[in-house]
C-alpha positions as CSV (number, residue, x, y, z in Angstrom):
1,M,152.9,95.3,124.9
2,S,149.3,95.8,126.1
3,V,146.4,93.4,125.4
4,L,143.0,94.7,126.0
5,L,140.2,92.1,126.9
6,G,136.5,92.4,127.1
7,C,134.1,94.8,125.6
8,P,135.5,98.3,124.6
9,A,134.4,101.0,127.1
10,G,131.7,103.4,126.1
11,F,129.7,101.0,123.7
12,K,125.9,100.9,123.8
13,L,123.5,98.8,122.0
14,I,120.4,100.7,120.8
15,F,117.2,99.4,119.0
16,D,116.4,101.5,115.8
17,P,112.6,101.6,115.2
18,E,112.7,103.9,112.1
19,A,115.3,101.5,110.3
20,S,113.1,98.6,111.3
21,K,110.3,99.9,109.6
22,R,112.3,100.9,106.5
23,A,113.6,97.3,106.6
24,T,110.0,96.0,105.7
25,G,109.6,98.3,102.5
26,Q,106.0,98.8,103.6
27,E,103.8,101.2,105.4
28,H,102.9,100.6,109.0
29,F,99.9,103.1,109.1
30,C,100.5,104.4,112.7
31,S,102.6,106.8,114.6
32,D,104.3,106.8,118.0
33,V,102.4,106.8,121.2
34,H,104.1,107.6,124.6
35,G,107.3,107.4,122.7
36,V,106.6,103.8,121.8
37,P,107.3,102.8,118.1
38,C,104.3,101.4,116.5
39,F,104.3,98.6,113.8
40,Y,101.5,96.9,111.9
41,F,100.4,93.4,112.8
42,Y,100.3,92.1,109.2
43,R,104.0,93.5,108.4
44,D,107.0,91.2,109.2
45,F,108.9,92.6,112.2
46,L,112.5,93.1,111.0
47,P,114.3,94.7,114.1
48,V,117.5,96.6,113.5
49,F,120.1,97.1,116.1
50,K,123.0,99.5,116.3
51,L,126.2,100.0,118.3
52,L,126.7,103.5,119.5
53,D,130.1,104.6,120.7
54,L,129.6,107.1,123.3
55,V,133.3,108.3,123.0
56,T,133.4,108.9,119.3
57,G,129.7,109.2,118.6
58,K,130.0,106.6,115.8
59,I,127.1,104.5,115.0
60,S,127.4,101.1,113.3
61,R,125.0,98.2,112.8
62,F,125.2,95.2,115.0
63,L,126.1,92.2,112.9
64,G,126.5,89.6,115.7
65,K,124.0,87.0,116.9
66,Y,121.3,87.4,119.5
67,T,118.1,86.0,120.7
68,L,114.7,87.9,121.1
69,K,111.7,87.1,123.5
70,I,108.9,88.9,124.9
71,V,108.9,89.3,128.6
72,G,105.9,91.5,129.3
73,G,103.0,93.3,127.6
74,G,99.6,94.8,128.0
75,P,96.6,96.1,126.0
76,D,97.7,99.7,126.9
77,H,100.7,101.7,128.0
78,D,99.6,101.8,131.7
79,S,98.7,98.2,132.1
80,I,102.1,96.6,130.8
81,T,103.2,93.8,133.1
82,D,106.0,91.5,133.2
83,Y,105.5,88.0,132.5
84,T,106.5,85.0,134.6
85,E,109.2,82.5,133.4
86,E,106.5,80.1,132.8
87,E,104.6,82.6,130.8
88,Q,107.6,83.7,128.8
89,T,108.2,80.0,127.9
90,K,104.5,79.5,126.8
91,Y,104.1,82.8,124.8
92,N,107.5,82.8,122.9
93,Y,108.2,80.9,119.8
94,H,108.9,77.1,120.3
95,T,108.7,74.2,118.0
96,T,107.1,71.7,120.5
97,G,103.6,71.7,121.9
98,S,100.6,73.8,121.0
99,M,100.9,76.9,118.9
100,A,97.8,78.4,120.5
101,P,99.6,80.5,123.1
102,L,102.3,81.6,120.8
103,I,102.6,85.5,120.3
104,W,105.1,85.4,117.4
105,A,107.0,82.9,115.3
106,S,110.4,83.1,113.3
107,K,110.1,83.7,109.6
108,V,113.1,81.1,109.2
109,K,112.1,77.7,110.7
110,T,115.7,76.4,110.7
111,L,117.2,78.5,113.6
112,G,116.3,76.0,116.3
113,G,113.9,75.5,119.0
114,I,114.8,78.9,120.5
115,P,115.8,80.9,117.4
116,V,119.3,82.8,117.2
117,F,119.0,85.6,115.0
118,T,121.4,87.5,112.9
119,S,121.1,90.7,110.8
120,N,120.2,88.7,107.9
121,T,117.7,86.2,109.6
122,N,115.8,88.4,111.8
123,G,112.3,88.2,110.5
124,I,109.3,87.8,113.0
125,S,105.7,87.0,112.1
126,W,102.9,88.1,114.6
127,L,100.5,85.3,115.5
128,C,98.4,86.3,118.7
129,G,97.2,82.9,119.0
130,T,93.9,82.1,120.6
131,Q,95.4,81.6,124.0
132,S,97.9,84.2,123.9
133,P,97.5,87.6,125.9
134,C,97.1,89.5,122.6
135,A,94.0,87.4,121.4
136,D,90.6,88.7,121.5
137,I,91.5,92.4,122.1
138,G,88.7,94.8,121.3
139,P,89.2,98.0,119.1
140,N,90.7,101.0,120.8
141,F,88.2,103.6,119.4
142,P,88.8,105.7,117.1
143,G,91.7,103.4,116.3
144,N,91.7,99.5,116.0
145,A,92.9,96.9,118.3
146,E,96.5,97.2,119.6
147,Y,98.9,95.6,122.1
148,Y,102.0,96.8,123.9
149,F,105.1,94.2,124.0
150,K,108.1,94.5,126.2
151,M,110.9,92.7,124.3
152,K,114.3,91.5,125.4
153,F,117.4,91.4,123.4
154,S,120.4,89.5,124.3
155,N,123.6,88.2,122.8
156,R,124.7,86.6,125.9
157,E,126.2,83.0,125.3
158,V,125.2,83.1,121.5
159,D,127.7,85.6,120.1
160,A,131.0,84.7,121.8
161,D,132.7,84.2,118.3
162,S,132.1,87.7,117.0
163,S,132.0,90.0,119.9
164,N,133.5,90.4,123.5
165,C,130.5,92.3,124.6
166,N,127.4,91.1,126.4
167,F,124.6,93.3,125.4
168,T,121.1,93.0,127.1
169,I,118.5,95.6,126.5
170,R,114.7,95.8,126.9
171,F,112.5,97.9,124.7
172,L,108.8,98.6,124.1
173,I,107.0,98.3,120.8
174,R,103.1,98.7,120.1
175,I,101.5,96.4,117.4
176,H,98.3,97.7,116.0
177,G,95.7,96.2,113.7
178,L,95.3,93.0,115.6
179,P,92.8,90.5,114.1
180,P,89.3,90.4,115.7
181,G,88.8,87.5,117.9
182,S,85.5,86.0,119.4
183,L,82.6,88.4,120.4
184,N,83.6,90.7,123.3
185,P,81.7,93.8,124.6
186,S,83.4,96.1,122.1
187,S,82.5,93.9,119.2
188,V,78.8,93.6,120.4
189,I,78.9,97.6,120.6
190,V,80.2,97.8,117.1
191,L,77.8,95.2,115.7
192,T,74.9,97.0,117.3
193,C,76.0,100.4,115.9
194,I,76.3,98.7,112.4
195,G,72.6,97.3,112.8
196,I,71.0,100.4,113.8
197,L,72.8,102.5,110.8
198,S,71.8,99.7,108.4
199,S,68.1,99.8,109.5
200,I,68.1,103.7,109.3
201,V,69.6,103.3,105.6
202,L,67.4,100.6,104.5
203,T,64.3,102.5,105.9
204,G,65.3,105.7,104.1
205,F,65.7,103.7,100.9
206,A,62.3,102.2,101.2
207,L,60.7,105.4,101.9
208,K,62.4,106.8,99.0
209,R,60.9,104.2,96.6
210,Q,57.4,104.7,98.1
211,D,57.8,108.6,98.0
212,A,56.0,109.1,94.8
213,K,53.2,106.7,95.5
214,I,52.7,108.4,99.0
215,W,52.8,111.9,97.3
216,V,50.1,110.8,94.8
217,Q,47.9,109.5,97.6
218,L,48.3,112.6,99.7
219,K,47.6,115.0,96.8
220,T,44.4,113.0,96.0
221,L,43.2,113.2,99.6
222,V,43.9,117.0,99.7
223,V,42.3,117.7,96.3
224,E,39.2,115.5,97.0
225,G,38.9,117.2,100.4
226,I,39.0,120.8,98.9
227,Y,36.5,119.8,96.1
228,Y,34.0,118.5,98.5
229,R,34.2,121.3,100.9
230,C,33.7,123.9,98.1
231,K,30.8,121.9,96.8
232,A,29.2,121.8,100.1
233,R,29.6,125.6,100.6
234,I,28.1,126.4,97.1
235,F,25.1,124.2,97.9
236,Q,24.5,125.9,101.3
237,S,24.8,129.4,99.5
238,H,22.2,128.3,97.0
239,E,19.7,127.4,99.5
240,T,20.2,130.7,101.4
241,K,19.4,132.7,98.2
242,L,16.1,130.8,97.7
243,D,15.0,131.4,101.3
244,T,15.4,135.2,101.0
245,F,12.2,135.3,98.7
246,P,8.9,135.8,100.9
247,N,6.7,133.1,101.0
248,E,3.7,135.1,100.2
249,I,3.3,138.1,97.8
250,E,0.4,140.5,98.3
251,L,-1.2,141.5,94.9
252,E,-3.5,144.6,94.6
253,T,-6.1,144.9,92.0
254,V,-7.8,148.2,91.4
255,H,-11.3,148.0,89.7
256,A,-12.6,151.2,88.1
257,D,-16.3,151.6,87.1
258,V,-17.4,154.5,85.3
259,I,-20.6,155.6,87.1
260,D,-21.8,158.4,84.9
261,V,-20.5,160.4,82.1
262,T,-22.8,163.3,81.1
263,A,-22.3,166.3,78.8
264,S,-24.6,169.2,79.1
265,E,-25.1,171.7,76.4
266,E,-23.0,174.0,78.2
267,D,-20.3,171.6,78.7
268,K,-20.2,170.8,75.0
269,N,-18.7,174.2,74.4
270,N,-16.2,173.8,77.1
271,D,-12.9,172.1,76.8
272,S,-13.3,169.8,79.7
273,V,-15.8,167.1,80.4
274,S,-16.8,166.1,83.8
275,I,-16.3,162.4,84.5
276,Q,-17.4,160.7,87.8
277,V,-15.5,157.4,88.5
278,K,-16.1,154.9,91.3
279,T,-13.1,152.8,92.3
280,T,-13.0,149.7,94.4
281,K,-9.9,148.1,95.8
282,T,-9.5,144.5,96.3
283,S,-6.4,142.4,97.4
284,S,-5.3,138.8,97.1
285,Q,-2.5,136.7,98.3
286,G,-0.5,134.1,96.4
287,G,2.3,131.9,97.4
288,V,5.5,131.3,95.6
């Protein structure tokens, strides 16, 4: 009779990000980047872990006990670093001391100082306290603030009753939609842009309200300008026509004096009469 002890060969524990998203029943509004699954800050994190039998290819859900903690992180994929033991103790959930450095907290508060999770009590709420590494993260244009976390799963020393296997895995997740913290350079840039856009909008609105009044004033100035110019031109033309008359007009008067009118006996019988006329010419000038 053979008795097999220990963990079956070919078993592998994996984190299932898609099943973890579906477990919340809500949209997370982001997609994977660099192959790292993305989760929304304001959604509970309900991780789902599965067992893969590499021999048969069968996949089943892990139902044992385990612990979770964050062992590293960074504001972008290239800046992820591992936390020291002291930082891990400070950033991961605990029930004593200040909550300002905490990154996360257990949804179920009765799991102990260091929570031991199961598939039914696996809820995590993101905190990003004011003294945590994910606090005061500026927006990542064109997206919002985000942070990468390196998480560690382990069932060592907490799952002896349900499994003979000791599983320890590390995986990355990206949390987006972090709440805004105190002012930082990115916030200043955003506020400055908002201020400039608001000024442009308000100025345009004010000009639009004054548009009719300004148009009336411009129209009045243009019409009056044209009127006075035309009036001046007409007046100048009038003066020019008056100046075309000569200042003096020369008048001629012709005086005719009858010197002698005689008719002889002979002429009486003729049809013509001889008339002698003496004329004189005088001239005078007059002004107009």
